[in-house]
DRENGU-883770 format. One record per residue: residue in three letters; y, z, x of N, C-alpha, C, O in turn; residue number from 0. Coordinates in Angstrom, 2 decimals, decimal comma. Last residue first. Layout:
BEGIN
<'ALA' <Y Z X> <Y Z X> <Y Z X> <Y Z X> NUM>;
...
// end
This chain:
BEGIN
<'LEU' <148,41 133,19 -19,13> <147,20 132,87 -19,04> <145,75 133,61 -19,26> <144,70 132,98 -19,08> 150>;
<'LYS' <150,88 134,20 -20,88> <150,35 134,44 -20,00> <148,91 133,63 -20,04> <148,37 133,53 -21,14> 149>;
<'LYS' <154,17 132,69 -21,73> <152,83 132,66 -22,09> <152,43 133,37 -20,79> <153,15 133,34 -19,79> 148>;
<'ASN' <156,49 131,99 -21,30> <156,29 133,25 -21,02> <155,05 133,83 -21,37> <154,78 135,03 -21,36> 147>;
<'LYS' <157,00 129,35 -22,18> <157,36 129,62 -20,66> <156,89 130,78 -20,45> <156,71 130,94 -19,24> 146>;
<'GLU' <156,37 129,17 -24,74> <155,63 128,13 -24,04> <155,72 128,98 -22,23> <154,82 129,11 -21,40> 145>;
<'ILE' <158,91 130,38 -25,81> <157,37 131,12 -25,98> <156,35 130,27 -24,58> <155,77 130,86 -23,67> 144>;
<'GLU' <161,07 128,85 -24,65> <161,01 130,78 -24,45> <159,44 130,87 -24,17> <158,83 131,18 -23,15> 143>;
<'GLU' <160,38 126,74 -26,24> <160,18 126,32 -24,41> <160,04 127,99 -24,42> <158,92 128,44 -24,20> 142>;
<'PRO' <160,74 127,46 -29,09> <159,08 127,29 -28,43> <159,12 127,13 -27,12> <158,05 127,32 -26,53> 141>;
<'SER' <162,70 130,58 -29,17> <162,22 129,08 -28,91> <161,31 128,82 -28,13> <160,95 129,33 -27,07> 140>;
<'PHE' <162,92 133,46 -30,72> <162,27 132,90 -29,87> <162,58 131,15 -30,25> <162,66 130,65 -31,38> 139>;
<'GLY' <162,91 134,39 -33,20> <164,41 133,97 -32,76> <163,84 133,17 -31,21> <164,54 132,27 -30,74> 138>;
<'LEU' <161,39 136,09 -34,50> <162,35 136,87 -33,88> <163,50 136,00 -33,14> <164,55 136,42 -32,66> 137>;
<'ALA' <159,59 134,02 -35,51> <160,09 134,68 -36,31> <161,45 135,71 -35,78> <162,35 136,04 -36,54> 136>;
<'SER' <158,70 133,31 -32,89> <159,32 132,37 -33,21> <160,36 133,11 -34,54> <161,57 132,87 -34,62> 135>;
<'LEU' <157,19 135,03 -32,78> <158,15 135,49 -31,76> <158,91 134,62 -32,50> <159,97 135,12 -32,87> 134>;
<'PHE' <155,10 135,05 -34,73> <155,76 136,36 -34,70> <157,13 136,39 -34,04> <158,02 137,18 -34,32> 133>;
<'GLU' <153,95 132,74 -33,85> <154,55 132,87 -35,24> <155,78 133,63 -35,39> <156,89 133,33 -35,84> 132>;
<'ASP' <152,60 133,55 -31,71> <153,74 132,63 -31,78> <154,20 132,44 -32,50> <155,22 131,79 -32,26> 131>;
<'HIS' <150,73 135,33 -32,58> <151,92 135,78 -32,15> <152,92 134,76 -31,63> <154,00 135,13 -31,17> 130>;
<'THR' <149,98 134,08 -36,15> <149,71 134,06 -34,58> <151,02 134,89 -34,16> <152,00 135,14 -34,87> 129>;
<'LYS' <150,02 134,63 -38,87> <148,58 134,53 -38,47> <148,86 134,76 -36,67> <148,12 135,47 -35,99> 128>;
<'ILE' <152,06 136,36 -41,28> <152,20 135,71 -39,94> <150,51 135,78 -39,08> <149,97 136,84 -38,77> 127>;
<'ASN' <151,74 137,92 -43,45> <151,17 136,52 -43,57> <151,37 136,13 -42,39> <150,63 135,16 -42,24> 126>;
<'LYS' <152,71 140,44 -42,81> <151,13 140,20 -42,99> <150,53 138,92 -43,23> <149,32 138,68 -43,25> 125>;
<'LEU' <155,30 139,79 -42,80> <154,49 140,35 -41,26> <152,79 140,10 -41,81> <151,89 139,61 -41,12> 124>;
<'PHE' <155,94 139,14 -45,20> <156,13 138,48 -44,39> <155,37 138,23 -43,10> <154,97 137,21 -42,53> 123>;
<'GLU' <155,30 142,12 -46,26> <155,18 140,42 -46,68> <154,48 139,72 -45,98> <153,27 139,52 -45,87> 122>;
<'SER' <157,79 143,37 -45,22> <156,29 143,76 -44,95> <155,39 142,17 -45,05> <155,00 141,42 -44,16> 121>;
<'ALA' <159,80 142,00 -45,95> <159,53 142,10 -44,61> <157,99 142,24 -44,13> <157,29 141,69 -43,27> 120>;
<'GLU' <159,63 142,54 -48,54> <159,63 141,22 -48,06> <159,20 141,32 -47,01> <158,12 140,77 -46,82> 119>;
<'GLN' <160,05 145,16 -48,54> <158,46 145,04 -49,35> <158,66 143,39 -48,75> <157,56 142,94 -48,45> 118>;
<'ILE' <162,75 145,93 -47,39> <161,29 146,06 -46,88> <159,80 145,57 -47,23> <158,78 145,56 -46,54> 117>;
<'GLU' <163,67 144,80 -50,16> <163,99 144,12 -48,90> <162,55 144,42 -47,31> <161,86 143,67 -46,63> 116>;
<'LYS' <163,42 146,73 -51,89> <163,15 145,20 -51,99> <162,81 144,59 -50,44> <161,81 144,08 -49,93> 115>;
<'VAL' <164,36 149,09 -51,05> <163,07 148,97 -51,11> <162,49 147,24 -51,23> <161,46 146,74 -50,77> 114>;
<'THR' <167,18 148,09 -48,49> <166,98 148,08 -49,87> <164,86 148,13 -50,12> <164,14 147,36 -49,48> 113>;
<'ILE' <169,10 149,29 -45,99> <168,06 148,60 -46,48> <167,57 148,94 -47,81> <167,57 150,12 -48,17> 112>;
<'LYS' <170,94 151,40 -45,69> <171,45 150,24 -46,80> <170,38 149,23 -46,85> <170,55 148,29 -47,63> 111>;
<'SER' <169,78 154,85 -45,99> <169,59 153,42 -45,69> <170,27 152,92 -46,38> <170,54 153,36 -47,50> 110>;
<'LYS' <171,51 157,87 -46,64> <170,45 157,30 -46,78> <170,85 155,69 -46,34> <172,03 155,31 -46,34> 109>;
<'ILE' <172,37 160,79 -44,89> <172,64 159,41 -44,83> <171,33 158,41 -45,45> <170,30 158,25 -44,80> 108>;
<'VAL' <172,64 163,83 -46,07> <171,64 163,03 -45,71> <172,16 161,66 -45,75> <172,45 161,33 -46,90> 107>;
<'PRO' <175,36 166,46 -44,78> <174,81 165,19 -45,67> <173,60 164,27 -45,37> <173,60 163,90 -44,20> 106>;
<'LEU' <173,81 169,40 -43,06> <174,50 167,87 -43,20> <174,32 166,97 -44,59> <173,29 166,87 -45,25> 105>;
<'SER' <173,53 172,56 -44,76> <173,36 171,15 -43,89> <173,86 170,04 -44,32> <174,25 169,69 -45,44> 104>;
<'LYS' <175,15 175,39 -43,77> <174,89 174,27 -44,70> <174,49 173,09 -44,23> <175,09 172,57 -43,29> 103>;
<'LYS' <172,42 177,67 -42,42> <174,15 177,15 -42,57> <173,84 175,60 -43,65> <172,82 175,04 -44,06> 102>;
<'THR' <170,12 178,57 -42,71> <171,16 179,35 -43,95> <172,39 178,33 -43,72> <173,23 178,13 -44,60> 101>;
<'LYS' <169,07 177,81 -40,07> <168,83 177,19 -41,77> <169,40 177,67 -42,73> <169,17 177,12 -43,81> 100>;
<'LYS' <170,20 179,10 -38,53> <170,84 177,44 -38,40> <170,18 177,17 -39,95> <170,70 176,47 -40,81> 99>;
<'ARG' <169,56 181,20 -38,70> <170,83 180,92 -38,63> <171,42 180,01 -39,10> <172,47 179,85 -39,73> 98>;
<'GLY' <166,64 180,86 -37,99> <167,05 181,71 -38,81> <168,64 181,59 -39,49> <168,84 181,87 -40,67> 97>;
<'ILE' <167,45 180,34 -35,43> <166,50 179,57 -36,59> <166,66 179,78 -36,83> <167,84 179,48 -36,64> 96>;
<'GLU' <168,09 182,96 -34,19> <168,72 181,95 -34,07> <168,79 180,88 -35,23> <169,81 180,58 -35,85> 95>;
<'LYS' <165,60 184,69 -34,85> <166,84 184,83 -35,37> <168,04 183,92 -35,35> <168,90 183,98 -36,23> 94>;
<'GLU' <164,33 183,41 -32,87> <163,82 183,42 -34,37> <164,70 183,39 -35,30> <164,82 182,60 -36,24> 93>;
<'PHE' <165,74 183,74 -30,43> <165,34 182,33 -30,78> <165,13 182,22 -31,98> <165,53 181,20 -32,54> 92>;
<'GLU' <165,51 186,55 -30,32> <166,88 186,01 -30,44> <166,83 184,74 -31,02> <167,60 184,44 -31,93> 91>;
<'GLU' <162,60 187,36 -29,80> <163,34 187,30 -31,22> <164,67 187,09 -31,41> <165,15 187,34 -32,51> 90>;
<'GLU' <162,08 185,51 -27,56> <161,59 184,86 -28,63> <162,47 185,35 -30,03> <162,91 184,64 -30,94> 89>;
<'LYS' <163,36 187,94 -26,00> <164,07 186,27 -26,09> <163,46 185,80 -27,06> <164,31 185,47 -27,88> 88>;
<'HIS' <162,16 190,27 -26,39> <163,28 189,93 -27,12> <163,87 188,29 -26,67> <164,82 187,73 -27,21> 87>;
<'GLN' <159,74 188,45 -24,65> <159,64 188,89 -26,67> <161,42 189,15 -27,29> <161,91 188,54 -28,24> 86>;
<'ILE' <160,58 188,31 -22,49> <160,36 187,14 -23,10> <160,38 187,64 -24,51> <161,08 187,14 -25,38> 85>;
<'LYS' <161,71 191,12 -21,79> <162,63 190,08 -22,03> <161,93 188,78 -22,76> <162,61 188,18 -23,59> 84>;
<'ASP' <158,78 192,28 -21,75> <159,67 192,65 -22,94> <161,14 191,81 -23,30> <161,67 191,72 -24,41> 83>;
<'GLU' <157,78 191,21 -19,46> <156,97 190,29 -21,29> <158,05 191,06 -22,28> <158,24 190,63 -23,42> 82>;
<'SER' <158,73 191,65 -17,87> <158,91 190,49 -17,90> <158,55 189,88 -19,59> <158,80 188,95 -20,36> 81>;
<'GLU' <158,25 194,45 -17,77> <159,81 193,96 -17,91> <159,71 192,46 -18,35> <160,54 192,03 -19,14> 80>;
<'ASP' <155,19 194,09 -17,27> <156,13 194,67 -18,35> <157,38 194,36 -18,85> <157,65 194,08 -20,02> 79>;
<'ASP' <155,63 193,24 -14,71> <155,09 192,38 -15,65> <155,65 192,94 -16,85> <156,54 192,34 -17,46> 78>;
<'LEU' <156,81 195,00 -13,66> <157,85 194,15 -13,52> <157,10 192,97 -14,98> <157,68 192,27 -15,81> 77>;
<'LEU' <154,74 197,39 -13,72> <156,14 197,50 -14,24> <157,16 196,13 -14,13> <158,31 196,28 -14,55> 76>;
<'MET' <152,72 195,99 -12,11> <153,00 196,41 -13,82> <154,01 196,51 -14,35> <154,32 195,87 -15,35> 75>;
<'PHE' <153,83 195,92 -9,98> <153,59 194,61 -10,14> <153,06 194,83 -11,90> <153,06 193,92 -12,73> 74>;
<'ALA' <154,45 198,61 -8,95> <155,23 198,02 -8,75> <155,00 196,47 -10,13> <155,85 196,14 -10,96> 73>;
<'LEU' <151,20 199,67 -9,35> <152,65 200,16 -10,16> <153,74 198,95 -10,31> <153,96 198,37 -11,37> 72>;
<'ASP' <150,31 198,11 -7,14> <150,04 197,55 -8,11> <150,91 198,31 -9,27> <151,35 197,58 -10,16> 71>;
<'LEU' <151,94 199,42 -4,90> <151,91 198,07 -5,38> <151,67 197,46 -6,50> <152,36 196,56 -6,98> 70>;
<'LEU' <150,97 202,02 -4,93> <152,46 201,62 -5,59> <152,59 200,38 -5,66> <153,39 199,99 -6,50> 69>;
<'THR' <147,71 201,77 -6,71> <148,61 201,71 -5,16> <150,06 201,84 -6,09> <150,26 201,80 -7,31> 68>;
<'MET' <145,49 203,60 -8,48> <146,77 202,91 -8,39> <147,08 202,72 -7,42> <146,76 203,68 -6,72> 67>;
<'GLU' <143,40 205,72 -11,06> <143,70 204,73 -9,47> <144,41 203,82 -9,23> <144,02 202,82 -9,82> 66>;
<'LYS' <145,20 207,20 -13,43> <144,16 206,15 -13,16> <144,56 205,73 -11,22> <145,57 205,57 -10,53> 65>;
<'ILE' <146,06 209,93 -13,74> <146,19 208,72 -14,99> <144,84 207,87 -14,63> <143,78 207,84 -15,27> 64>;
<'GLU' <146,77 212,80 -13,02> <146,38 212,01 -12,46> <145,36 210,80 -13,83> <144,35 210,99 -14,50> 63>;
<'PHE' <149,04 215,32 -14,28> <147,76 214,33 -14,80> <147,43 213,21 -14,09> <147,94 212,25 -14,67> 62>;
<'ILE' <150,47 218,50 -13,56> <150,60 217,08 -13,06> <148,97 216,55 -13,28> <147,97 217,05 -12,76> 61>;
<'THR' <152,72 220,82 -14,78> <151,52 220,13 -14,92> <151,42 218,86 -14,47> <152,21 218,03 -14,91> 60>;
<'LEU' <154,80 222,96 -14,37> <154,63 221,41 -14,19> <153,57 221,15 -14,32> <153,19 221,50 -13,20> 59>;
<'GLU' <155,67 225,74 -16,40> <155,07 225,45 -15,20> <155,14 223,58 -15,35> <155,52 223,05 -16,39> 58>;
<'ASN' <157,42 227,52 -18,35> <158,07 227,09 -17,19> <157,24 226,48 -15,95> <157,67 226,54 -14,80> 57>;
<'CYS' <156,15 228,35 -20,95> <155,74 228,77 -19,63> <156,71 228,64 -18,15> <156,72 229,40 -17,18> 56>;
<'LYS' <157,00 226,52 -22,34> <156,97 227,63 -22,73> <156,60 228,45 -21,48> <157,24 229,50 -21,43> 55>;
<'LYS' <157,74 224,04 -21,05> <158,91 224,97 -21,31> <158,66 226,12 -22,08> <159,60 226,78 -22,54> 54>;
<'CYS' <156,20 222,29 -19,03> <155,91 223,13 -20,03> <157,07 224,35 -20,67> <156,86 225,56 -20,54> 53>;
<'PHE' <156,64 218,92 -17,96> <157,13 220,25 -17,97> <156,90 221,00 -19,48> <157,21 220,60 -20,60> 52>;
<'LEU' <154,67 216,69 -16,32> <154,52 217,04 -17,72> <155,26 218,51 -17,68> <154,49 219,42 -17,36> 51>;
<'GLY' <153,87 213,66 -14,22> <154,22 215,39 -14,34> <155,14 215,98 -16,11> <156,10 215,47 -16,69> 50>;
<'ILE' <151,52 211,50 -13,21> <152,67 211,77 -14,59> <152,89 213,73 -14,39> <152,09 214,66 -14,46> 49>;
<'THR' <150,33 209,15 -11,24> <150,07 210,36 -11,91> <151,18 210,74 -12,50> <152,10 210,01 -12,12> 48>;
<'LEU' <147,98 207,04 -9,75> <148,89 206,97 -10,83> <148,69 208,35 -11,33> <147,63 208,84 -11,72> 47>;
<'THR' <146,36 207,50 -6,71> <146,51 207,65 -7,92> <147,42 207,50 -9,01> <147,71 208,70 -9,10> 46>;
<'ASP' <144,61 206,75 -3,70> <145,98 206,72 -4,58> <146,16 206,47 -6,62> <146,06 205,51 -7,38> 45>;
<'ASN' <142,06 208,58 -2,89> <142,35 207,33 -3,07> <143,99 207,68 -4,02> <144,28 208,63 -4,76> 44>;
<'HIS' <139,60 210,75 -2,37> <141,46 210,51 -2,01> <142,46 209,74 -2,05> <143,54 209,93 -1,49> 43>;
<'PRO' <137,41 210,31 -2,88> <137,89 209,90 -1,58> <139,40 210,03 -1,68> <140,22 209,38 -1,03> 42>;
<'LYS' <138,02 213,45 -3,99> <137,20 212,66 -2,81> <137,47 211,69 -3,49> <137,80 211,86 -4,67> 41>;
<'THR' <141,07 214,95 -5,77> <139,63 214,70 -5,80> <139,13 213,32 -4,39> <139,91 212,45 -4,01> 40>;
<'THR' <143,50 214,34 -6,07> <142,86 215,44 -5,73> <141,35 215,75 -5,57> <140,77 216,79 -5,26> 39>;
<'SER' <145,19 211,31 -4,92> <144,02 211,73 -5,78> <143,83 213,12 -5,17> <143,95 213,24 -3,95> 38>;
<'ALA' <148,12 210,92 -3,41> <146,92 210,96 -3,13> <146,20 211,77 -4,42> <146,70 212,82 -4,82> 37>;
<'GLN' <150,44 208,90 -5,79> <150,05 210,27 -5,24> <148,27 210,19 -4,57> <147,37 209,55 -5,12> 36>;
<'ILE' <152,90 207,98 -7,77> <151,63 207,41 -6,92> <151,68 208,44 -6,01> <152,71 208,85 -5,49> 35>;
<'GLY' <154,38 208,79 -11,02> <154,44 208,34 -9,46> <153,32 207,93 -9,22> <152,59 207,52 -10,12> 34>;
<'MET' <156,82 210,42 -12,98> <155,89 209,58 -12,89> <155,66 209,01 -11,59> <156,67 208,72 -10,94> 33>;
<'ALA' <158,09 213,79 -14,21> <157,89 212,85 -13,19> <156,37 211,63 -13,28> <155,21 211,95 -13,56> 32>;
<'MET' <158,20 214,56 -17,24> <159,19 214,87 -16,09> <159,37 214,04 -14,63> <160,44 213,72 -14,10> 31>;
<'LEU' <158,09 214,66 -20,68> <157,91 213,98 -19,23> <158,88 214,26 -18,02> <160,11 214,16 -17,99> 30>;
<'ASP' <158,68 216,17 -22,58> <158,44 217,22 -21,53> <157,92 216,36 -20,14> <157,53 216,82 -19,07> 29>;
<'LYS' <158,58 214,23 -24,62> <160,04 214,58 -24,04> <160,22 215,70 -22,84> <161,26 216,07 -22,31> 28>;
<'THR' <155,96 213,74 -25,43> <156,84 212,73 -24,64> <158,60 213,10 -23,88> <159,36 212,55 -23,09> 27>;
<'GLU' <154,94 217,21 -25,72> <155,43 216,18 -26,08> <155,69 214,89 -25,40> <155,54 215,20 -24,21> 26>;
<'PHE' <151,69 218,72 -24,94> <153,03 218,33 -24,74> <153,50 217,24 -25,73> <152,75 216,53 -26,41> 25>;
<'HIS' <150,62 222,06 -25,89> <150,30 220,68 -26,69> <151,69 220,26 -25,88> <152,68 220,99 -25,93> 24>;
<'ALA' <149,35 224,94 -24,11> <150,51 224,40 -25,08> <150,15 222,95 -25,49> <148,94 222,79 -25,29> 23>;
<'LYS' <148,16 226,50 -22,43> <147,63 225,34 -22,98> <148,05 224,48 -24,55> <147,51 223,86 -25,46> 22>;
<'CYS' <149,10 227,45 -20,04> <149,36 228,05 -21,52> <148,85 227,44 -22,84> <149,10 227,80 -23,99> 21>;
<'SER' <148,53 225,75 -17,67> <148,37 227,56 -17,85> <148,44 227,97 -19,09> <147,78 228,98 -19,33> 20>;
<'SER' <148,58 223,22 -18,55> <147,10 223,98 -17,79> <147,20 225,71 -17,76> <146,33 226,57 -17,81> 19>;
<'CYS' <149,16 221,99 -21,72> <149,44 222,70 -20,71> <148,23 223,46 -19,57> <147,23 224,10 -19,90> 18>;
<'THR' <147,33 218,87 -22,59> <148,05 220,15 -22,78> <148,19 220,69 -21,61> <147,65 220,27 -20,59> 17>;
<'LEU' <147,84 215,76 -24,55> <147,69 216,98 -23,12> <148,16 217,78 -23,61> <148,97 217,87 -24,54> 16>;
<'ARG' <146,56 213,86 -26,57> <147,34 215,44 -26,86> <146,74 216,37 -25,68> <145,83 217,19 -25,64> 15>;
<'ASP' <146,22 211,27 -26,60> <145,23 212,47 -25,73> <145,67 213,89 -26,05> <145,04 214,90 -25,73> 14>;
<'ARG' <148,58 210,28 -27,68> <147,14 209,85 -28,30> <146,03 210,81 -27,67> <145,01 211,06 -28,31> 13>;
<'ASN' <150,95 210,87 -26,32> <150,97 211,32 -27,81> <149,31 210,98 -28,13> <148,87 211,68 -29,05> 12>;
<'ILE' <150,20 209,75 -23,55> <150,52 211,38 -23,90> <150,96 211,72 -25,15> <151,40 212,86 -25,26> 11>;
<'LEU' <150,21 207,52 -24,65> <149,08 207,82 -24,11> <149,03 209,57 -23,64> <148,07 210,33 -23,48> 10>;
<'GLU' <152,60 206,62 -25,18> <151,30 206,67 -26,18> <150,31 207,56 -25,63> <149,65 208,30 -26,36> 9>;
<'TYR' <154,28 206,75 -22,90> <153,94 207,84 -24,03> <153,29 207,99 -24,96> <153,18 209,02 -25,63> 8>;
<'ILE' <152,74 205,01 -21,56> <152,62 206,07 -20,88> <152,89 207,14 -22,24> <152,12 208,03 -22,60> 7>;
<'TRP' <153,10 202,50 -22,58> <151,82 202,82 -22,89> <151,90 204,31 -22,35> <150,95 204,96 -22,77> 6>;
<'GLN' <156,31 202,07 -22,54> <155,74 202,51 -23,62> <154,21 202,95 -23,55> <153,89 203,76 -24,42> 5>;
<'PRO' <157,74 202,57 -19,13> <156,86 202,10 -20,06> <155,63 202,56 -20,99> <154,56 203,09 -20,70> 4>;
<'ILE' <160,61 204,10 -18,83> <159,08 204,05 -18,62> <158,39 203,36 -19,77> <158,47 203,56 -20,98> 3>;
<'ASP' <163,17 203,85 -18,80> <162,37 202,73 -18,51> <161,10 203,11 -18,00> <160,55 202,63 -17,01> 2>;
<'LYS' <164,16 207,44 -18,17> <164,37 205,92 -18,31> <163,86 205,21 -17,96> <163,68 205,28 -16,74> 1>;
<'MET' <163,71 210,73 -18,89> <163,54 209,65 -18,09> <163,63 208,17 -19,17> <163,33 207,95 -20,35> 0>;
// end
């Protein structure tokens, strides 16, 4: 069967399910059916079931897994599919990032500003006492500074 949630296969392997007739252990390849049906026990609620076919005695054994409606099953399958797609996209992204890291990097363009110029500008800014002095250093005229002052 195709597109069966992985946890169903894990359940078959983990719980070592056996045939109701001959007690042979089932394997994941014996899965023949999965669906929702009324439970065999009262109050006969909808139940997720799986059917495993025994090749030894040619019998189909139905296992009731858990109480679940058809709508619940549909949403669970959609959630599983979405998680798989997200994980696949994340893996693709990681591979792409890895490829980009291995590509030749572009040459680093060094600044044309010297360390001396940076130090001089830093000292100049440290010595400015007022905002007006700073604006004046940027090239604002005294008239522009006065005009834009807020009271």
